[in-house]
N, C-alpha and C positions, 0 to 999 in steps of 0.2 A: 504494500500500500504506500509506503514511504517513497519508493522509486516511482510509482505511478503519479504521485502528487508532484514530485520534482519534474518529471517529464511533462506533466500537464502545464506547469508554470513556465517551463523553459523549452521552447519549441525546437531548439538546436538538437535536442535528444529525441525528437519524434522519429518514428520509422520512416524510411524513404517514401514508401507508398502513401503514407498518411500526409506527409508534407506536400508531396507532389500531386495529390489527387486533384486539386483545382487546376493545376497546370495541364493535366491530361486533356481537359476540354479545349483549351487554347491550341494544344498540339493537334487535336482532332480537326479543328477549324483550319489550321495551316495545311494539314494533310489533304483536306478537301480542296483547298485552293490549288495545291500542287497536283492534285489527282494522283497522289502517290503516298502511301503510308510510310515509305522509306525514302522520302525526299532528302533526308539528311546525308545520305550516302554520297551526295555530290559536294559536300562541304569541303572535304580535304581529299581530292581525287587520288593522291599518292598513298593514302592510308586506307587499309581495308575497312569497309563499312563506314568510312568517314571518321573512324575513331569513336563511334558511339559505344561499342563494346566488342569484346572478342578479338581485338587486334593484337598482334604479336609485338611485344616491346622490342624484340631483337630486330624485327623488320623496320621499326620506326628509327632505331638507333642508326641504321644504315643510311638514313636520310640526312642525319645531322653531321656536320663537320667534326672530325675526330677531336680537334682541340677543345671542343665545348663539352665533351662527355667524359665521365670517369671510365677507367678500364672496365669493360664488361664482356663476359663470355657466356654464351649459351651452353647449357649442359643438358644432355639427354637424360631423361628420367633414369635414376639408378646408376649412373656412370660415376662411381666413386673415384676411379683413377683420374679421369679428366677433371673432376671437381677438385681433387686434392692437388693436382698439378697446378691448376689455376690459382687456387687459394695460396699455395706456397709462393707462386710467382708474384702475386699481388701483395701478399703479406696480411696476416690476421691483424685486426678483425676485418671481415668482409660482410657485405649484405647479400643475402640470398632471397630471391623473389620469383614467383611463377612467371614464365614468359607471357602468359595470358593471365591477367589477374586484375582485381579491383578491390577497393575498400580495405586494403592492407592484409588481405587473407594470405597466410603463409609467407609473409615478409618477415625475415628474421635477421638480427645481427648475430653473426657467427664468430665466436671469439677464439676457437681453437679446433684442432683436428677432431677431437671427440664430438664436439657439437656439430661439426660438418658431417661426420659419419652418420650421426643420428638424423640430421636433416635429409641427407641423400637417401637414407633407408626408408624414411617415412613420407617424403614429398611424393604425391601421386602423379605429378605431371613434369614436363620439361621445365627447367628453371634457369635463371640467370645468376651468376656470381658477379657481384659488382664491387669495385673498390670503395672503401669507406672514405667519404669525403670529409675532411676535417676543416670545415669552414664554419664560422659562427652563426650565420643567418640562413634559415631555410624559408623559402618563399614559394608561393604559387602565384604566378603572373599570368593573367588572362589577356589574350591578344586577339584582336579581330582585324580583318583586312578584306575590303571589297576588291574583287578582281580589277586589275589595272589602276588601283588607287593605293595611296599610302595608308598603312594601318595604324592602330593605336592600342595602347594598353588600357583596359577598361576595369580591371580589378587587380588588387594585390592583397594577398593574405600572408601574414607572417606567423610562423608556427612556434608556439611556446610549448615545449615538450612536457609531458607529465612528470612531475617531480614532487618530492616532499622536503620540508625543512625541519631538521631535527630540533628537539627540545632537551636533549640530554637524558631523557627518561623513557621515551616511548620507542618501540620498535618500528621499523619501516612499515610492517604490516598494520600496526595500530594507527600509525599516522595516515595511512591510505584509507583506513576505514572511517576516518573523520572527514575525509575530503569528499564533497559532493560529486565533483568530476570523476574522481577515482571510483566512487560508488556506482556511477552510471556506466563506466567504460572499462575499468581496469580488470584484468584477468588475475584474480588473487591466487590462482593455481599455476601461474606461469613458472617456467624454469628459473627465471631471475628471482622470483620471490621464494621459491623453494630453497634457493641457495642463500639468499640474503634477507629474507623477510623478517627474521628474528633479530637482526643486527640493530643496535641502538646508535643512531647518529649523534654526534656531538651537538651541543646547542648552536643553532644557526647554521649547521652544516647542511648543504644542499645535496640531495641524492637524486640523480636521474633514474627514473623508474622505467620509462618507456622510450627507447631510442628511435622508434619509427614514427614519423610525423604524419599520422593519420588521425582524423577526428574521432573515429569510432574506437581508437585505442588510447584515448585520453588527451591527445594534443589539443591545446586551446588555440583557436584560430582568431587572429587579431587583424582588424581592418587597417591596412596601411595604404589605402587608395590615395591618401593625401600626398604620397610620394610621387604620384604620376605628374610628369612635366614634359616639356618638349624634348629635352635631351634623353629622357628615358624612352619616350615614343620613338625617337630616331634610332636609339640603340637597338630596340626590338624590331624595328623595320629592317635594319642592317642584318640582324640575326635571322629573321624570318625569310628574307630574300635568298638566303643560302639553303633553305629547306624547300625542295620542290613541291609546288602545289599545296602549300599550307596556308589556310585562311582563317581558321577558327579553332581556338583551343587554349590550353593552359600549360605553361612551362613550370614544372616543379624543379626547383634548382636550389643550390647552396651558393652563397657568395660571401665575400669579405665585408662588403658594405654597399650601400646604395651608390655611393660615389664611384666605386670601382665598377659596379654593374652598369652604370651609365656610360662607362668607357669600354664595356665588354671585356673586362679583365678580372682575374681572380674569382671566377665562378665556374660551376659545372652543372649541366642539365642532368638531373636524376631521371626524369621521365618527361615525355611530351604526350599530353592527352588531347584528343580531338573533340568531335561533336558531343561526346558524353560528358565533357568536363563541366564543372560548376564554377561560378564566380565565388571562390571560397570565403571572401570577406564577409558574406552574409551571415556566417556562423559565429561571428564575434558575439560573446555573451551580451545579452541585452539589446542586440540589433532588432529593431521593430519588425514584426512579421509582415506588415503591409509593405515595408520597404524591401524586404527580402523577395516577396512576390513581384514587386515592381522590377527588381534587378534580374530575376530569373526570366520573366516574360520579355523584358527588353532584349536580353541575350538570345532568347529563342527566336524573337522577331528578326534579329540580325542574322542568325543562322539561316532562317528561311530566305532572306534576301540574297545571301551569298550563294545558296544552293540554286536559286532561280537564275542568277547571273552565270553561274558555272554551267548550268544546263544550256543556256543560250550559247555558251562558249564551246559546247560539244561534249560535256561530261554528262552522261545519262544517269538516271536514278535506277537503283536496283528494282527488279520486279517484285511483286508480292511473294511469288514462289521462292525466289532467291532469298529475300529477306526473312521469310518465315523459316526456311531451312536453316539459315544462320542463327536465328533466335533459338530454335530447338537444339541445335548443336551446342550453343552457349549454355543453355539450361542443363544439358547433360554434363558439361564441363564443370559447372558450378556445383552440381551434386557430387561430382567426383572430389572436388576440393573439400566439400563439407563432410563427406563420408569416405575417406580414403581406404 
């Protein structure tokens, strides 16, 4: 009951289909206008399904210039030899994540060979091993661009990872149980807490609990859209121009500072999300729900416009048969992730 009341008062914890229920009506109207349920497939022609869901991260990384991405290697399911060789070459810790994935499922920080062996043994799908990027800021930068025009940044979310601050008396587990955010999102049976949950941090000592920057894993999303200016827009135009046929989506990245990012230095792109991306700033605690819907619907309208223009430029929409087959395949894949 306590969790229900917290969720009721804080819409950022609402289930996806509850939050997006009103949005589906607008999407249905756009689909009628396009005469295609899968019109979004024309949004980013170089990305499978426009990047709505089910795209392979390994294919997207091939589109991005190497200097902008951390060392990343695709590993076939169960290939411990390849995984061990890659991790040894990169150096622990590394990040492991499914090649096709969403919402942080099966994304793990791997600290040593034993943890790697466990991950390889249990992960039910092909996955990536990625270099751990040690830069202080993790951002989600949403970018839109109409064909043959200059684009712009429309949303920035800064990620504040789940952590606790010690009082010199309570264990990490006890501190987490007092945190509303942890109560709603933390996995109290995680390997990290099995190892460290009973440790007592010193007074004012900060302990990082969750190293993966995903909202459903406890990360607080902070609205940094005030950082958008002409120089940042120009930097992301320069970046997006180097990615073939990319018009709509979110760069998830780590950087040293906004000043460096405006100069396209000291940053790495962790992921590039297409049509299925959200403007993450809306999840800042206390952000008004009506403004969140305004921002979601605005971005969906821009997506529709980009798809219409790309279709005029020769990029077709997927047929209903193609799209439905893709959706069914993705449902099977998600069940495999949930029940390996």
